[in-house]
Backbone bond lengths (Angstrom), bond angles and torsions (degrees), N, CA, C in turn:
res aa  C-N    CA-C-N  psi(-1)  N-CA   C-N-CA  omega(-1)  CA-C   N-CA-C  phi
1 X - - - 1.486 - - 1.578 110.01 -
2 X 1.296 116.23 133.46 1.438 120.07 176.73 1.531 107.67 -140.05
3 X 1.403 114.99 166.51 1.393 120.20 179.25 1.508 111.36 -62.22
4 X 1.358 117.24 136.02 1.413 124.88 175.68 1.503 110.62 -70.72
5 X 1.266 119.56 107.41 1.473 120.47 -177.05 1.476 111.73 -111.61
6 X 1.263 122.43 167.05 1.463 131.57 171.24 1.496 107.12 -100.33
7 X 1.342 113.80 96.20 1.437 118.72 -172.76 1.520 113.38 -87.33
8 X 1.338 114.31 49.84 1.444 124.94 -177.04 1.504 108.86 -140.57
9 X 1.244 120.66 165.28 1.398 125.24 179.46 1.525 106.66 -128.35
10 X 1.351 116.93 114.78 1.504 120.34 -176.94 1.521 109.02 -98.63
11 X 1.367 115.98 107.73 1.379 122.03 172.82 1.525 109.14 -82.12
12 X 1.299 120.53 179.34 1.482 121.39 -173.79 1.506 107.66 -81.80
13 X 1.375 114.77 111.91 1.423 122.67 179.72 1.560 107.27 -123.58
14 X 1.285 119.32 78.41 1.417 123.17 -167.78 1.517 112.76 -59.86
15 X 1.457 115.57 -37.75 1.468 118.97 -177.77 1.578 111.29 -63.95
16 X 1.447 114.33 -35.28 1.464 119.93 179.39 1.474 113.44 -80.05
17 X 1.386 117.03 -39.60 1.434 120.43 -168.78 1.519 103.82 -147.73
18 X 1.326 121.90 89.02 1.447 125.85 -179.88 1.444 116.01 -85.14
19 X 1.392 121.19 1.09 1.484 122.80 -165.25 1.536 112.17 -57.89
20 X 1.394 116.61 -44.66 1.439 119.62 -179.04 1.518 113.36 -63.99
21 X 1.284 116.91 -39.55 1.465 123.09 178.98 1.518 108.53 -68.81
22 X 1.352 114.36 -43.55 1.514 115.25 178.99 1.576 110.73 -64.20
23 X 1.334 117.00 -35.90 1.403 119.10 176.78 1.478 113.35 -64.27
24 X 1.382 116.75 -41.76 1.470 121.57 175.58 1.573 110.69 -59.98
25 X 1.375 116.20 -41.72 1.458 120.99 177.66 1.587 109.68 -62.57
26 X 1.312 115.40 -40.35 1.510 120.72 179.14 1.477 109.40 -61.63
27 X 1.382 118.96 -42.91 1.429 124.51 -179.04 1.526 107.83 -63.46
28 X 1.337 119.64 -43.97 1.446 122.48 179.04 1.489 110.32 -69.91
29 X 1.238 124.37 -45.59 1.486 122.65 -175.84 1.541 110.72 -67.78
30 X 1.309 115.95 -24.78 1.463 119.25 -179.13 1.565 110.26 -102.33
31 X 1.341 117.98 4.95 1.407 125.39 178.24 1.561 113.07 47.91
32 X 1.361 111.82 48.37 1.395 120.30 -177.12 1.567 114.08 -86.51
33 X 1.322 115.04 113.88 1.425 115.62 177.28 1.554 108.37 -143.32
34 X 1.312 115.32 164.62 1.454 119.18 178.48 1.460 113.97 73.81
35 X 1.401 118.52 15.69 1.543 118.30 -174.46 1.583 104.80 -106.08
36 X 1.329 110.05 162.50 1.525 120.39 173.85 1.552 106.50 -98.80
37 X 1.329 108.64 124.10 1.507 115.97 -172.78 1.532 105.87 -126.41
38 X 1.374 116.07 136.87 1.484 125.37 166.95 1.463 105.58 -105.42
39 X 1.355 115.83 133.35 1.441 126.61 -177.15 1.536 111.56 -126.42
40 X 1.354 111.51 111.72 1.501 118.27 174.98 1.493 113.27 -84.22
41 X 1.332 116.77 109.12 1.441 122.20 178.74 1.454 114.54 95.31
42 X 1.313 119.47 86.38 1.396 123.12 -170.93 1.597 114.05 -70.26
43 X 1.331 113.28 -32.61 1.404 121.69 -170.02 1.519 109.69 70.25
44 X 1.338 117.68 152.81 1.475 120.85 -179.28 1.507 110.20 -69.30
45 X 1.296 115.43 -11.50 1.528 118.34 179.55 1.541 109.99 -81.67
46 X 1.292 118.91 -24.26 1.486 122.67 -175.29 1.553 110.92 44.37
47 X 1.307 115.31 41.91 1.568 120.14 179.81 1.441 112.78 -59.35
48 X 1.312 122.13 -38.07 1.410 121.60 -176.45 1.575 110.52 -63.29
49 X 1.304 116.34 -39.96 1.446 121.34 -179.92 1.555 109.24 -67.64
50 X 1.341 112.14 -47.86 1.562 115.05 178.90 1.462 109.23 -60.40
51 X 1.310 119.54 -46.02 1.470 121.36 179.46 1.542 113.98 -55.79
52 X 1.320 113.19 -42.68 1.487 118.58 175.38 1.481 113.45 -55.58
53 X 1.368 117.08 -41.71 1.462 118.58 178.84 1.508 111.31 -74.37
54 X 1.325 116.83 -47.10 1.526 119.40 -176.35 1.514 112.14 -61.31
55 X 1.349 117.26 -40.40 1.430 118.69 -176.36 1.531 112.98 -90.97
56 X 1.339 113.11 1.50 1.512 118.59 177.85 1.565 110.83 60.60
57 X 1.331 117.09 35.65 1.424 123.36 -177.41 1.508 114.57 -63.86
58 X 1.341 116.47 -33.98 1.472 124.50 -179.58 1.560 111.21 61.64
59 X 1.340 118.53 29.95 1.392 121.05 172.93 1.537 106.09 -80.36
60 X 1.314 117.00 154.72 1.549 124.08 171.00 1.544 103.58 -103.33
61 X 1.297 112.41 111.95 1.553 119.13 -175.20 1.507 108.34 -116.82
62 X 1.283 117.02 126.94 1.448 127.96 176.39 1.605 106.45 -110.52
63 X 1.289 116.34 111.98 1.450 123.02 179.27 1.546 112.51 -108.52
64 X 1.317 110.45 147.22 1.514 115.28 173.19 1.406 112.03 -121.97
65 X 1.336 119.24 139.41 1.458 123.78 169.30 1.510 109.93 -136.37
66 X 1.327 117.45 148.16 1.420 125.55 174.92 1.526 110.13 -104.18
67 X 1.424 118.37 17.48 1.399 122.63 -178.96 1.510 107.16 -106.42
68 X 1.432 117.95 118.14 1.374 118.74 178.08 1.624 111.36 -60.36
69 X 1.295 114.75 -35.95 1.506 119.02 179.88 1.478 110.43 -63.78
70 X 1.282 121.16 -41.89 1.480 126.40 179.84 1.517 111.06 -63.88
71 X 1.362 114.84 -42.53 1.458 115.81 -179.11 1.500 111.69 -71.47
72 X 1.328 118.47 -33.38 1.517 121.19 172.97 1.505 109.54 -63.69
73 X 1.239 120.09 -38.06 1.511 120.03 178.67 1.531 109.38 -66.39
74 X 1.342 115.79 -42.87 1.492 117.19 174.08 1.520 112.21 -53.80
75 X 1.303 115.19 -47.80 1.491 121.26 -177.42 1.519 109.69 -57.63
76 X 1.354 116.98 -44.57 1.437 120.00 175.32 1.480 115.28 -66.29
77 X 1.319 118.93 -38.85 1.449 121.61 179.63 1.520 111.30 -65.77
78 X 1.366 116.55 -43.02 1.440 118.21 -178.16 1.528 112.75 -72.83
79 X 1.317 119.53 -25.53 1.408 122.56 174.43 1.603 109.24 -68.15
80 X 1.320 113.01 -45.89 1.534 120.26 -178.02 1.544 109.94 -78.71
81 X 1.250 121.78 -19.69 1.503 125.59 -178.61 1.501 109.60 -140.40
82 X 1.346 116.75 74.57 1.507 118.81 -178.91 1.533 113.73 -57.28
83 X 1.322 117.89 -25.09 1.444 117.98 178.17 1.550 112.98 -56.09
84 X 1.340 114.10 -32.52 1.466 123.13 -179.43 1.519 110.19 -54.87
85 X 1.333 115.51 -34.32 1.473 120.26 -173.86 1.425 114.59 -71.64
86 X 1.338 120.14 -19.50 1.449 122.26 -177.43 1.597 109.94 -66.31
87 X 1.242 117.93 -30.50 1.421 115.29 -172.61 1.566 113.85 -128.70
88 X 1.387 112.49 0.23 1.449 117.93 -177.67 1.508 113.26 -139.46
89 X 1.300 117.75 118.60 1.432 127.35 177.47 1.483 110.83 -123.23
90 X 1.316 114.49 119.95 1.544 120.22 175.08 1.507 107.41 -108.52
91 X 1.280 111.95 143.54 1.529 115.47 177.46 1.585 108.86 -135.26
92 X 1.218 116.59 152.95 1.400 125.15 -178.06 1.534 110.65 -94.91
93 X 1.411 116.56 130.04 1.418 117.86 179.24 1.487 108.59 170.10
94 X 1.353 114.41 168.32 1.418 119.62 173.50 1.608 113.49 -88.68
95 X 1.273 115.75 117.13 1.443 119.92 -173.14 1.583 108.99 -58.34
96 X 1.322 116.62 -22.31 1.467 118.54 177.77 1.487 114.09 -80.75
97 X 1.319 115.97 14.09 1.492 123.31 177.61 1.537 104.15 -119.53
98 X 1.249 125.88 11.70 1.452 123.18 -174.12 1.526 109.17 -67.25
99 X 1.240 114.29 148.07 1.586 122.38 176.00 1.442 109.04 -125.28
100 X 1.274 121.02 116.46 1.486 126.08 -172.94 1.574 111.42 -56.81
101 X 1.356 116.33 -25.11 1.446 119.69 -179.28 1.557 110.87 -67.36
102 X 1.336 116.24 -19.51 1.491 121.10 -179.47 1.484 113.72 -96.42
103 X 1.347 116.48 1.28 1.411 118.70 -172.65 1.524 109.17 -114.74
104 X 1.377 120.69 145.60 1.433 124.04 172.01 1.506 108.37 -79.69
105 X 1.274 118.64 179.24 1.444 125.04 166.86 1.508 110.17 -79.25
106 X 1.348 120.16 142.79 1.471 122.21 -175.86 1.510 107.13 -119.22
107 X 1.394 112.60 151.81 1.438 117.31 168.87 1.526 113.91 -83.95
108 X 1.241 115.20 -28.47 1.500 123.32 -176.89 1.492 110.22 -141.20
109 X 1.336 117.34 135.24 1.496 122.65 -179.64 1.570 105.08 -124.92
110 X 1.254 120.46 126.72 1.460 122.43 169.57 1.545 108.38 -101.36
111 X 1.326 112.92 131.57 1.474 119.65 179.36 1.517 107.89 -128.36
112 X 1.357 117.45 47.15 1.422 119.99 -175.06 1.535 116.47 -62.67
113 X 1.261 121.09 -20.64 1.446 123.99 -169.18 1.549 113.93 -116.62
114 X 1.259 117.72 20.65 1.519 123.55 176.33 1.465 107.62 -55.72
115 X 1.315 113.64 131.44 1.453 120.52 176.36 1.518 116.29 86.06
116 X 1.349 116.58 -15.14 1.456 118.23 -177.98 1.558 114.76 -82.55
117 X 1.270 116.01 -16.51 1.465 120.85 -171.82 1.571 113.27 -118.31
118 X 1.287 115.65 -19.44 1.457 120.90 -172.99 1.554 111.04 -78.10
119 X 1.327 116.58 121.03 1.513 122.36 -178.93 1.541 105.74 -139.87
120 X 1.306 113.83 -177.44 1.484 124.51 175.81 1.534 110.30 -59.52
121 X 1.340 116.71 -25.09 1.509 119.33 -179.38 1.502 111.72 -64.28
122 X 1.364 113.84 -29.36 1.490 116.10 178.99 1.522 107.29 -74.25
123 X 1.318 120.84 -29.22 1.461 121.44 -178.39 1.545 111.71 -67.09
124 X 1.314 116.75 -26.32 1.449 121.26 -175.94 1.562 112.25 -60.51
125 X 1.346 115.63 -28.66 1.470 115.27 172.73 1.500 114.94 -121.31
126 X 1.344 115.36 28.36 1.475 120.23 170.83 1.542 111.89 80.97
127 X 1.292 118.86 26.12 1.455 120.65 177.38 1.467 115.88 -54.49
128 X 1.262 121.39 142.89 1.540 126.07 172.92 1.491 108.44 -54.10
129 X 1.387 116.56 152.10 1.402 122.45 170.47 1.521 108.20 -78.64
130 X 1.271 121.33 169.48 1.443 125.22 173.46 1.564 112.02 -53.09
131 X 1.374 112.43 -44.09 1.436 120.01 -178.81 1.582 109.43 -63.37
132 X 1.320 117.49 -45.48 1.432 122.48 -177.53 1.527 110.04 -65.36
133 X 1.314 117.64 -42.22 1.452 121.91 -179.35 1.517 108.20 -65.46
134 X 1.299 117.09 -48.67 1.554 117.16 -176.63 1.438 107.23 -62.91
135 X 1.341 121.95 -42.12 1.446 125.77 -174.16 1.523 107.95 -65.91
136 X 1.339 119.19 -36.63 1.450 121.95 -179.84 1.498 105.45 -66.23
137 X 1.273 122.90 -48.72 1.455 123.30 -175.24 1.534 111.95 -71.38
138 X 1.269 117.96 -34.61 1.442 120.50 169.80 1.437 114.28 -57.56
139 X 1.380 116.10 -37.09 1.486 126.88 178.20 1.535 110.08 -70.50
140 X 1.355 116.40 -22.66 1.467 120.36 178.65 1.476 113.27 -93.68
141 X 1.380 117.29 5.94 1.441 123.24 -179.60 1.536 105.29 -101.95
142 X 1.391 109.25 131.48 1.606 113.35 -179.57 1.445 108.43 -68.54
143 X 1.391 113.95 148.32 1.460 119.57 173.32 1.564 110.64 -53.23
144 X 1.359 112.65 133.10 1.443 116.60 -174.28 1.471 116.88 91.28
145 X 1.352 113.89 -12.56 1.508 119.89 176.75 1.471 112.76 -74.51
146 X 1.284 116.15 179.90 1.480 124.69 -176.90 1.416 112.50 -119.02
147 X 1.380 119.27 137.30 1.380 129.98 171.04 1.485 109.53 -115.71
148 X 1.327 116.95 125.22 1.534 120.82 -172.43 1.532 107.78 -117.81
149 X 1.318 115.55 137.51 1.436 122.35 171.88 1.471 107.74 -119.53
150 X 1.386 115.55 176.54 1.458 118.99 -178.97 1.566 109.78 -126.22
151 X 1.301 112.36 114.00 1.537 117.44 -172.53 1.533 112.12 -77.08
152 X 1.376 116.59 -5.18 1.495 118.81 177.58 1.504 113.43 -96.44
153 X 1.295 116.70 5.05 1.443 122.38 178.90 1.510 110.18 -65.34
154 X 1.275 120.42 145.80 1.525 121.53 176.26 1.508 108.57 -72.27
155 X 1.270 116.27 -13.10 1.530 122.51 178.80 1.507 113.27 -111.41
156 X 1.412 116.37 20.60 1.394 117.81 -173.63 1.518 110.32 -64.03
157 X 1.345 119.65 -27.62 1.483 119.88 -179.26 1.506 107.41 -59.69
158 X 1.394 119.46 -34.23 1.479 119.88 -178.24 1.535 107.23 -73.55
159 X 1.375 115.81 -43.21 1.500 119.75 -178.33 1.554 109.54 -60.80
160 X 1.361 116.07 -42.53 1.446 120.06 -178.60 1.532 111.43 -60.99
161 X 1.264 116.37 -41.07 1.525 116.45 176.01 1.558 110.46 -59.20
162 X 1.299 116.71 -38.87 1.500 119.12 179.96 1.498 110.89 -67.88
163 X 1.349 117.97 -48.51 1.494 116.03 -178.39 1.541 115.27 -67.42
164 X 1.386 109.54 -30.36 1.477 114.68 179.77 1.530 110.91 -68.04
165 X 1.453 113.68 -36.80 1.449 117.81 175.72 1.496 112.51 -64.86
166 X 1.358 117.57 -37.04 1.466 120.95 179.16 1.538 110.69 -67.14
167 X 1.267 117.92 -35.44 1.523 123.39 173.05 1.500 109.97 -63.80
168 X 1.350 117.24 -48.42 1.474 119.66 -178.83 1.527 109.69 -63.25
169 X 1.396 118.38 -33.34 1.463 121.80 179.28 1.477 114.89 -78.04
170 X 1.339 114.27 -5.13 1.466 118.99 178.36 1.475 113.57 81.08
171 X 1.350 118.70 18.99 1.483 122.73 -178.63 1.516 113.97 -96.25
172 X 1.399 115.45 -23.34 1.412 119.96 177.92 1.560 109.47 -133.89
173 X 1.312 110.96 152.70 1.510 117.49 174.86 1.533 109.26 -127.60
174 X 1.361 120.33 128.70 1.351 121.43 -173.87 1.573 108.74 -62.67
175 X 1.388 114.75 145.58 1.416 124.44 175.57 1.527 105.67 -118.73
176 X 1.289 114.00 173.48 1.519 121.15 177.75 1.568 103.92 -64.46
177 X 1.327 116.09 126.79 1.482 116.99 177.56 1.532 111.63 -67.88
178 X 1.352 116.81 163.04 1.484 120.57 178.86 1.480 103.24 -127.23
179 X 1.334 116.82 118.43 1.483 124.54 178.34 1.591 107.03 48.77
180 X 1.345 115.58 -113.15 1.419 120.28 -175.20 1.532 112.79 -96.30
181 X 1.382 116.54 10.35 1.440 121.69 -171.64 1.500 115.02 -109.96
182 X 1.306 119.53 103.50 1.512 120.56 171.26 1.532 107.20 -63.71
183 X 1.311 118.39 124.70 1.437 118.60 177.96 1.505 108.96 -117.20
184 X 1.442 111.84 154.31 1.447 122.46 -171.87 1.566 105.00 -136.93
185 X 1.279 113.63 145.15 1.473 117.78 170.21 1.601 108.61 -99.30
186 X 1.233 113.57 137.69 1.525 120.55 174.87 1.491 109.31 -76.00
187 X 1.348 120.56 125.33 1.412 123.57 175.69 1.441 107.81 -83.99
188 X 1.309 115.44 179.80 1.499 124.50 -179.03 1.400 115.31 -86.20
189 X 1.435 117.83 -6.43 1.401 122.91 -177.01 1.606 112.64 -63.91
190 X 1.313 118.67 126.40 1.385 118.14 -178.34 1.576 113.83 -63.91
191 X 1.288 116.50 147.12 1.502 120.50 177.78 1.522 109.45 -79.72
């Protein structure tokens, strides 16, 4: 048994997967700065962190990747551009092993890749289900905060089931979508 990793490197391919760029656009159009953001799937491009520095957004972003190549790229980027580290931290791990005790409360959570990575390999070491992982991160979102999904994901059918369950449970309320991003507001209901 070994950790289920994403043995690929995802560079910026906006035509195939515009979610991170659309999220950056949403941050700009809504003048969002100074917020705590959790980002599922950094990509080897780490565009969200770079955007944060370039636009002086001053958000505090915690990103997760299960790709060894993507985390190595982050390490190189942060060594070459230490300013990036003030507002953008990326860590390597399986999102299905998250523990709420290790996470702060977030203003915004991106869950663009729900269902894309979860397989039987995660079961071998007791990984959370998609539902458990989404519920955990919804629970780490401040009331009034935003949870964003990506409707263009090849596994969006799985993600949609999860966000629909959270709406049924009274944990999320749908907001106006932005481009390819279904958005939800976190209610005050305890998880």
